[in-house]
MINUNU-15055 format. One record per residue (C-alpha): x, y, z. Coordinates in steps of 0.25 Angstrom, whole numbers, plus 5000, padded with zeros to 4 digits. Layout:
<pts>
XYZ;...
</pts>
This chain:
<pts>
553351524904;553951564916;555351514918;555051444931;553851374926;554451254919;555351214931;554151234941;553251154932;554351044931;554451034946;552951034947;552650924938;553750834945;553050864958;551750824952;552250694945;552950644958;552750644973;554250664975;554850734962;556250734968;556350584966;555850584952;556750564940;555650574929;555950664917;555250794916;554950854902;554450994898;553350964888;552951114885;553551254890;552651364884;552051484889;550751424889;551051284894;552251224901;552151074902;553050974910;553050824911;553650744923;553450594922;552050574919;551550714924;551450834915;551250974921;550751094912;550851234916;549751304908;549751444902;549851564911;548451604908;547751474910;546551484919;546451384931;544951374930;544951344915;546151254916;545451174927;544251154919;545051104907;545751004916;544450954921;544050924907;545350844905;545050764918;543650734914;543950694899;545150594901;544950514889;545150644880;545950734888;547150704897;546750724911;547550804920;548250744932;547650854941;546250924938;546751064942;547951154938;548951194948;549751324948;551251334946;552051464943;550751534939;550351424929;549251324930;549851184929;549151054926;549650904927;549450794917;549850654914;550950644904;550550574890;551250554877;551050664867;550950654852;552350624846;552650754837;553650674830;552650564825;551550634817;551050504811;550650464825;549850594828;548550554835;547650634827;546450534829;546650534844;546650684844;545450694836;544750584844;545050654857;544550784852;543250724847;543050664861;543350794868;542450874859;541350774862;541550774877;540650854885;541450954893;541650894907;541651034914;541551174909;542751224902;543251354895;543151374880;544151304872;545351394870;545751364856;545251494849;545851574861;547151514859;547151544844;546751684847;547951694856;548851644845;548351754835;548551864845;549951824848;550151824833;549651964832;550552014843;551851944839;551851934824;550952044818;551852074806;552251924803;551751894789;551051774794;550251844804;549251904794;548651774788;548551714802;547751834807;546951834794;546551684796;546251714811;545251824807;544451734798;544051644810;542751654818;542851724831;542751604839;543951544833;544751674836;544351664851;543451784849;542151724851;541551604859;541751474852;540451414845;540551284853;540551304868;540351154872;541351064865;542551024873;543851064865;545351044867;545651174861;547051144856;547151014850;548450974843;549250844844;550050894856;548850894864;548750734864;549450634873;549450494876;549050464890;549550374896;550850404889;551250324877;550050234875;548850304881;547750364873;547850504867;547250624876;547150774874;547950864883;548051004886;546751064891;547151214890;546251244879;545151144881;543751194882;542451204875;542351254861;542451224846;542951084844;543351114830;544551184836;545151054841;545151004827;545651134821;547151114823;547250984815;546251044805;547151174803;548451084802;547751004791;547251124784;548651184784;549251064779;549951034792;549150904795;549050794785;547650764780;547750624785;547950664799;546850774798;545950664793;546350564804;546050674815;544750724809;544250584807;544550544821;543850664826;542550634818;542650484822;542650524837;541450614835;542150744836;541050864835;541950964828;541850924814;540750854806;540750704807;541150704792;541350794780;542050934780;542650964794;543151104790;541851174792;542051154807;543551164807;543851284798;543851394808;544551314820;545651264810;545851404805;545951454819;547051354822;547751384810;547851534813;548251504827;549351404823;549851504813;549851614823;550651534833;551651494822;551851644817;552051684832;553051584835;553851604822;553851754825;554351734839;555451634834;555851734823;555651634812;554851614799;553651524799;553951374796;553151294786;552051254795;551851394801;551851444787;550751344783;549851394795;549951534791;549751504776;548451434780;548051554788;548251634775;547351544767;546151564777;544851634773;543651654781;543151544790;541951474784;540751444792;540151374799;540751384813;541051264821;539751204827;539451204842;
</pts>
């Protein structure tokens, strides 16, 4: 992130939120400050500076989807991005995020229902492919570049090598019609209007058409690794099926559909964990170790591949 982006984005969101920001006394908060995303809130307006390589045409298409599916995705305040310091910036209404300090209140049913609705919705405009496999491949490439000799790298790369080419971003996905979020986790939900509104999905950076199983893969991987309680996984899966989600059979074993995507998300998350630990010069913590151990246990992926 360039050193002048954050203050510029802060001034920008204040000007967007108010006709005369000089008379404003509202609080401003930095919600994220990463290389791939800087997010600032002022009053009820949020401005997001997207990754430096974000494509303006593709991002505009994704914003169009959010605008046309308002009961599923949070609609943007403006339908097209603007440019600030060489970064594309989008504007959004503020909503209340999931409380990370209250895991018992995690909205697993709402997340699953929204995914099912998204997966069942016809794409309202042409959109690029969902970016999940490409992001996973990037995490693996970064692991190879930054931690080639770390003892945890070998099992992660072995697990990655067992995946089908589409899950490694090396071939087209077998489903090219289903609308997918691409990066589902609880941080991608907010209540809007704030505090008591319905839950909605946010963050369209990875949204596109592709394999809907990918959107279930992170909670499936956490459950398989022992990081998500069986009751929470059951609530999530049951809500998705009840809402008619097409990624898994309506009953019976879901793992014939979820196996490859869940393995891919496990390898991606483990790769990121090792990369971060190496950058910080620290050993893996217990959760990170469990992800690497899960990679070490992986054998070949069993067919069939996800259906289109």
